[in-house]
Every structure is written in C-alpha cells, then in structure tokens.
C-alpha positions as MATLAB code, in Angstrom:
seq = 'XXXXXXXXXXXXXXXXXXXXXXXXXXXXXXXXXXXXXXXXXXXXXXXXXXXXXXXXXXXXXXXXXXXXXXXXXXXXXXXXXXXXXXXXXXXXXXXXXXXXXXXXXXXXXXXXXXXXXXXXXXXXXXXXXXXXXXXXXXXXXXXXXXXXXXXXXXXXXXXXXXXXXXXXXXXXXXXXXXXXXXXXX';
ca = [
      95.882  101.061   62.933;
      98.011   98.918   60.681;
     101.430   99.195   62.663;
     102.914  100.757   65.409;
     105.267  103.656   64.894;
     107.033  103.019   68.358;
     110.988  102.989   67.730;
     110.644  105.366   64.510;
     112.125  108.616   63.965;
     110.015  111.387   62.722;
     112.041  114.179   60.601;
     110.200  117.291   59.955;
     109.941  118.390   56.503;
     111.190  121.877   55.667;
     107.801  123.054   55.044;
     106.732  122.310   58.525;
     107.219  126.082   60.162;
     105.654  125.368   63.359;
     108.032  126.842   65.971;
     107.853  123.613   68.278;
     108.817  121.285   65.346;
     110.889  123.417   62.758;
     113.582  120.947   62.052;
     113.200  118.457   64.651;
     113.682  115.040   64.843;
     111.307  113.033   67.350;
     111.619  109.701   68.694;
     108.217  107.823   68.977;
     108.311  106.109   72.438;
     104.576  104.983   72.463;
     102.055  104.713   69.607;
      98.790  102.768   69.657;
      94.993  103.358   68.833;
      94.859  106.036   71.409;
      97.455  108.266   70.162;
     101.499  108.765   70.164;
     104.121  110.236   72.553;
     107.580  111.139   71.329;
     110.856  113.215   72.256;
     112.124  115.740   70.304;
     115.931  114.382   70.211;
     117.763  117.336   68.730;
     116.879  120.349   70.901;
     119.201  121.458   73.955;
     117.513  123.438   76.756;
     120.741  124.925   77.787;
     120.108  123.826   81.473;
     122.097  121.405   83.791;
     119.726  118.749   85.201;
     121.025  119.740   88.846;
     119.729  123.130   88.295;
     116.332  122.557   87.098;
     113.379  122.629   89.575;
     112.128  119.225   88.872;
     110.366  116.489   90.963;
     113.353  114.205   90.589;
     116.489  115.559   92.327;
     119.907  115.274   91.076;
     123.239  115.490   93.070;
     125.446  118.495   92.697;
     127.704  116.236   91.003;
     125.579  115.678   88.208;
     126.715  117.011   84.600;
     123.544  115.825   82.790;
     122.041  118.616   80.418;
     118.388  118.602   79.913;
     116.949  118.785   76.549;
     113.500  119.971   75.215;
     111.555  116.951   74.459;
     108.323  118.652   73.362;
     105.746  121.371   74.030;
     103.490  119.203   76.291;
     104.003  119.008   80.108;
     107.313  121.128   79.985;
     107.416  120.706   83.832;
     107.770  116.774   83.442;
     111.066  114.810   82.973;
     111.416  111.922   80.594;
     114.569  109.929   80.109;
     115.947  107.586   77.402;
     118.834  105.374   78.283;
     120.844  102.901   76.039;
     120.097   99.817   78.193;
     117.245   97.478   78.589;
     117.499   97.417   82.332;
     117.035   98.459   85.102;
     113.837  100.203   84.027;
     111.800  101.713   81.285;
     110.099  100.548   78.173;
     112.184   99.341   75.249;
     111.515  101.775   72.248;
     114.139  100.253   69.652;
     117.228   98.243   69.986;
     119.640  100.140   72.314;
     116.900  102.563   73.425;
     114.598  102.441   76.398;
     112.259  105.317   77.639;
     111.325  105.917   81.263;
     108.748  108.543   82.776;
     107.945  107.546   86.283;
     109.835  109.192   89.063;
     110.923  106.106   90.537;
     112.567  104.688   87.743;
     114.008  108.129   86.753;
     115.354  108.756   90.363;
     117.104  104.916   90.296;
     118.466  105.551   86.935;
     119.942  108.960   87.244;
     121.449  108.401   90.783;
     124.492  107.321   89.196;
     125.395  110.599   87.384;
     124.512  109.434   83.863;
     126.993  107.041   83.071;
     128.801  105.546   86.026;
     126.842  102.431   85.745;
     127.615  101.892   82.144;
     124.609  103.375   80.572;
     124.380  106.533   78.539;
     121.241  108.993   79.658;
     119.431  111.761   78.064;
     116.925  113.891   79.828;
     114.061  115.911   78.257;
     111.678  118.424   79.457;
     108.054  117.822   77.891;
     107.078  115.678   75.176;
     105.262  115.693   71.910;
     101.887  114.184   71.792;
      99.194  113.374   69.324;
      95.692  112.076   69.555;
      94.206  109.022   67.867;
      95.067  109.085   64.280;
      96.472  112.633   64.299;
      99.920  111.483   63.762;
      99.267  109.339   60.788;
      97.160  112.065   59.321;
     100.278  114.421   59.438;
     102.607  111.815   57.895;
     100.167  111.368   55.203;
      99.981  115.137   54.345;
     103.965  115.030   54.161;
     104.738  116.966   57.503;
     107.126  114.182   58.695;
     109.299  111.869   57.164;
     109.749  108.343   58.864;
     113.014  106.718   59.657;
     114.297  103.722   61.762;
     115.842  104.976   64.845;
     119.197  104.195   65.819;
     121.059  104.644   69.184;
     124.088  106.293   67.800;
     121.682  109.246   66.599;
     120.101  109.500   69.884;
     123.117  109.047   72.252;
     126.331  110.047   70.238;
     125.451  112.403   67.514;
     125.593  116.355   68.322;
     121.922  117.699   68.610;
     122.517  120.241   65.978;
     123.682  117.467   63.542;
     120.804  115.035   64.090;
     118.137  116.569   61.580;
     120.637  116.674   58.344;
     122.408  113.468   59.336;
     119.196  111.264   59.596;
     118.166  112.703   56.147;
     121.415  112.071   54.637;
     121.202  108.452   55.975;
     117.898  108.209   54.121;
     119.680  109.191   50.689;
     117.856  110.323   47.415;
     115.738  113.358   47.647;
     116.012  113.358   51.494;
     119.917  113.709   51.298;
     119.091  116.663   49.240;
     116.439  117.917   51.643;
     119.057  117.622   54.281;
     120.877  120.786   52.516;
     117.817  123.071   52.521;
     118.574  126.259   54.126;
     116.869  127.426   57.332;
     115.066  130.125   55.355;
     114.671  128.987   51.668;
     114.169  132.598   50.649;
     117.586  133.294   51.198;
     118.906  130.440   48.735;
];
C-alpha cells in the first residue's frame, strides 16, 4: 500500500448503480493493509437516536438524527464529531471517529452540541477487504477528494454528492449535473 486513504472522501461515480452506494459520499475513517472502514455521510435514516433500539441509550431530550453509514453491521452505532477530544480517532482536520460504546455514551450524553461539539450518528458502515477499495478506485467506481468538516457537519445530506463534485471542478463539476436516471436526459 502506498498511502493511507484515511481522511479521504469517496464519491460514487454515476455509473456505480449498487443501491447501497448509488450517489453516496463516504468518509474513509480507517485504511491500512488489512482493509478500509468508512461512513456514508449523505444518507439520512429518518430516525431519532432516542427512538432507535441501540446499545447506547440516548435521553428523551436528544434531538440527534440517525444516518445510514453503510450496509455492514447496521445494528451498530458509529459517530463523527468535530473535536479532537474527548475521544475517538482523528480522521481529518476537524473530524474524529468513535465506535466504542463507552466513548459514544460519553460524547452523546450532552445531547449533541451542548458541550460545543457537533455530532453525526450513523447506523452501520461501509467496509472493504485488503486491496479491494484500491481496485474499485482504479476501475473508476469512486472519485477521491479531500474531506472537509463543512461537508460532514454543515452541508445538507442531499446536497453533499453534487457539492463535493462541484468543488473538484472540471469534468467532475459536469458529473455533478448528471441526472439520477441518465436515460431520461
């Protein structure tokens, strides 16, 4: 492996028609010789964290909404936050990842923001075995871009895919305008 993809965004190419990844943007949270773990950052679950049947308990006051992080272990909760402490793995500047129950409970006990941090909660993750992700990138399934905290924490989910492509410019900006069903174009 030449370089880690941790902290990269993967933007699905319009030709990637797999329903799990069609028009998704994935933040790579961990990448090494054994494989990769990422979170789809642009899919809402339409479920409040307090209403989800999860191992982590949220107060009735919690207004955090769940997002769909990917098709693997969808009963598990993963968290991104915009701080460097009190826990988690730094993924990119202004973005940290947490998956262990104790850290999740500690971080979310303040109702997602009362402590000055911004949180995003995800059900499941996207995962690849050794070399699998690199092969998919080489075959054109994914476009790679640098992560930015504003895309993760401030941009409306439905607008992330076209926005990150527009930021890349050139042919990617044109790709951002691709209709959902190109045959209707």
